[in-house]
N, C-alpha and C positions, 0 to 999 in steps of 0.2 A: 367267422360265426360268432354269436353271439345266444348264452343258454342266460336262464334263467330256472333256479331251485327256487321252490318254495316249501317250507317243511309249518309244521305245530308241534305244540309242547307234547302232543300222544303218540309222536312219532311218525304223523301220516306225514307224507311228500308230493310235490308232484312238478315237472322240470317241461320246458319249449327251448326250442332254438328259434334262433332266426339268422337267416343270412343277410350279410349287410355289404352291400357292394357300391363302392368310394367313386364314381368317376373323376377321370382328371378334368381340370380346368384347364384351358389355354392359356399361355402369356398373354398379357392384355397392356393396350395402350405403347407399346414399343416405340420409342422416337431413336433420332440420326440428331448428333450433336457434331456442328461441323458448320465452316462457312457457306456462304453462296456462291460466292466469286473466289477463283484465285488465278496466278499467273502459271503460265504454261512452264512446264520445270520443277514449278513448287510444290516440295512434300505438302501433304494437308491431313489432318488427323482426322479422323472419325472414331467418335465413339458411340457405342449403343448400349441403350437403357431399357427394359421392361418391368413390368409388374407381373409376376406371377405367387397364386395365393400356397402353392404346394410349395414342398422340400425338394424339388428338380432340378436338375445338370442341365442350364441353359447354355445353347450353344450358338455361334453366333454368327452368320455365314451373309458377307458383302458382296453387290455383285456391282461393280462402277461404273456401268452402262457402258461400254469397249470392250467386252467380253474380257474383262480381267478380273479375278476374284481374290476375295483372299475369308480367313476364317480370322473371330476372336472379337472378343469386346470391346476393345482397342487396336486401330489398325492405322497405319500412313501408306498413303499411295500417291505416286507422282504423275500424271498426265502429262505425254512429252509433247502436245503440241494444241494449240486452239480450240474447243470443243464445246458445246451444251450436249450434257448427257443429266439420265436420273440414275441416283445411286439407290440400293433394294438393298434393305436390311430383313435380312429373315432370322427368325427366331426359334428355336425348336427347343421343348421341354425332354424329349425322348421320349415322351407318354404318350406323342400322338395330336400332342398341343402346339399347334404352330402360330404366329402373327406376324406381321411385312409392317415396314414404314418404307416411305420413299423419301426421296431430297431432291430437288433439279440444282444442278451446278451448271455455271459458268467458266471457263477458262480462259483466261485473256491473251491475247499473242502479247509479249512480252520483246520489244525491240532489240536487235544484238549490239553488242557494247564492241567499236574498236579501238587502238589504240595503235598511235604508228611512232616510230623512232623519233623521239622530238628533230633534233640536227645529224644529219649527216653529211661528213664531203666527200664529194667525188671527182673524179679526174672526168677534164674534158673529153668527149670523144670516147670514152670507156660506156661499154653494158653494164648497168647496174640492175640490181634488184632491190626493191625498196617493200619492203615485211611490214604486216600489220598482223595483230593479235586481235583477233576476233571471237568473241564469244555470244552463242545463241543459246537461251537458256531451251529454247525449242528443238522440234525436230524438223528445222524449217530449210528449204533452198534456199541460201543466199545468192543475193545477185550486186557481185563487185561493181561501182562507178569510180573510176580515179579522176579525178580531175587535177590537169597544172597551170599552175599561174606562174607568170615570169612576175617575181617582187620589182623587180629595175626598168621594166621593160615596158614599152604603150601596150594595152591589152591586144590593141588591133594589130602588133606586131610580134605577139607572142604565140608563133602556130607551130603545131607538131609537125616535124620536115624541117621548121627553118631551125631554131633557137631549140628543140628538142625531138626527138622521135622516140614514140610508142611501138616497142616490138612484141607486137602479137592484137589484142585487141583491149581497150580501155574500160569496156562493158561488157559483163557477162556473168556466168558461173565458175566459182571456185578460183577469179583472176587473183590469188593471192603466192607468191609474192607479185607485184607492178616488174614488169621487165621494161627498162628504162634509158636512155641513152642523151645526157648531156651534151650537143653541138657548140652552144654558145658558153660563154663563160657567164656568171650571175645569180641570183638570189630566185630560187623558185618554193612554191609552195605548191606541196602534194597534199590533195583531203581525197579521202577514199568516205563512200558514201554507201 
């Protein structure tokens, strides 16, 4: 309420009042600062900004487009697998003013990495496990394909069952380690793809 009192030099006075209502102005020009593309398993930073003419406390609510959410002006999120999503930021000034911003984001597949033991010695005729260290940043199902090459034998004569025997499958899901028996002496190259 605003009051105005006016008086003259002879002691006369008058007064009036007026009620002033200040309306909230919603936040505006909300933006998301982040990348447009990233790899699966990669931590992605998101920062929100907005303009609010009042001295309001702004809350920042994030929807990552896959059912996950977070709060805060700056957040980090990791997508577990390749996807295309729309990230939504909702800002609220706690006085009823709300604004939103969206950003399209593509999460790309990252190929798994594989490391085999560089060189091992085994005994002819004994079952052996060949282990691999496999790292996949995504939440992918991995299919293992083991290839055995005879380094010092004509490729046409290098056969499973003659020079070596693969125990179990050579192609499939979660085939690590490779169970193999080398039936003939020689040098072999084992490849995992």
